[in-house]
N, C-alpha and C positions, 0 to 999 in steps of 0.2 A: 504494500500500500504506500502511496506517496505521502510524504508529510503534509499535514494540514495545519492551517493557522486557526486561531480562535474565531476570526470572522468567517472563514470558510465553513467551519463546523456550525456556527450559529445560523448561517444562511442555508444550510443543508437540511434543516429539520422540516419534515413533511407532515407530521401529525400533531403539531402544536402551533399556536399563533406566533407571529413575529415578536410580539411583546413577551410571551413566555420564553421563546428562544433567547431573547436578549437578557432575560433575568436568570436563566438557569446557570448552574455552576459548570464551568468547563475546566478540565485539569490545567493547572498552572505549569506543569512540567512537559508540555507538548514537545519541546526540543529534545528531551531525554527519552521519549518513547521509542521502543524498538521497532520503528516503522517497517523495516525490512522483514520482520517476523510477524507482522500483523496483516490479517485479512480484513479485520475491522477493529476499531478502537472502541472499547466499552469501558464505562466507569459508573460508579455509584456516587450519588450526591452526598457529600459528607454532612450537609446540613439537613437533609431529608432522607433518612435511610431506606424509605420505601420507594424512592425514585432512582432510576438508572437511565443511562443513555448509551446509545451506540451510534457510530457513524461508519459506513462502509462505502467503498467505491464500486459502483455498479454501472456497467456500460459507459465507463469513462467519466462518471460524475459522482460526487459525494451525495449520499442519502443518509440522513440521520433520523433516529426514532427516539421519542421520549417513552420510557417504560415505567410501569409500576409493578411492585412486587410486595407480597406480604412476607413479613419475617416469620420464620418458623418458631413455634413455641419451644421453650427450653425442654430438653429431654425427649424431643421427638425426632432426633437425628436418625435417619434411616438411609440406606443405600439407594441412591437415585441416579439416573443417567440423563445427561444433557442431550437434548434433541438436536443440538447444532453440531457438537464435536464428538458425541458419543463417549465422553469421559464419565465415569461413575464416581460419585462422591458420597461420603457419609455426612449428610446434612449440608452439602455444598451446592445443591441445585435448588433453584427457586422458579416458581411460575412467574414469568415476566409477561405482562399484559400491555399491549400498545393500543391506543385509540386508533380506529380506522380513520383514513383521510376522507375529506369531502363530507357530503350530506350524511353518510352512514356514521361517521365520527361525531357529527353534530347531534345525531340521534342517540349517542351513547354506545354505539357498537364497538366492540374491541376484538382483538385477536391475541391469543396467548400461546406461549411455548415454554417448556421447561428448559432452562439454561443454567450454565455455571453461574453461581451467585456473584462471583467476582468478574464475570464477563471476560475471562482470560482464555477463552477457547483456543485462539490461535497459538498461544504459548503451550497449552496442554498438548495439542496435536503435534507440535514440533519437539516436545520433550524439554522445553525451556523452563517449564514450571511443573512441579510434581504434585499430584493430587493424592498421593499415598499408594500403598500396596494394593494391587488389583484394580487401580483406577483406569488403566488403559488395557482393554482386552487384546489378546494376541490376534492379529489379523495378518493376512497375506498381502494386503494392499501396500503399495509403496507410500512413502511420505507424501509425494505429490498427489496421489489418488486420495489420500485422507484429507489433504488440504482442499482438493477440488470438491469432495463430498461436503465438507464443512461450509465452503462458500456456496454450494448449491442449496444446502439446507437453509442458510441465512437468506439467500436470494428468494427462496420460496416463501419464507416468513415475511420478508419485506413486501413481496408481491401480494400476499393476503392482506397486509395492512393497507396497501395503496390501491387495492382493487375496488 
């Protein structure tokens, strides 16, 4: 993924108003992000733990989504799998919900997917971040094929949000 600026990220949001995009928290360490290892940049809002955001490059343009998640109750950690990167976590997967774009979103319609709670899917797929023992199932796919699968899963999710 090519490095993005704060203004590029703010301008890429498709499922929130321009005012909301202007007010949301964007990571201050954009220059230090491992852009070469990212298929998308995802982050949680430190001031609102139930809010997350992601920005991906699809068809040559940046597309960003505002997401909401519920925090799991203490003691309910169970093994779950991310639907984007297929990494399993013990308590590290959350249902992320995005408002649909357009009239459907104005009517309150949403789309959800189970994702890594820290939105670090690209790093888990590449082995740059460890989710623990048994987190990555043994597969015969190459790294490139795993990356392509993750990108395709994300693109399908974004397509549902923007449909």
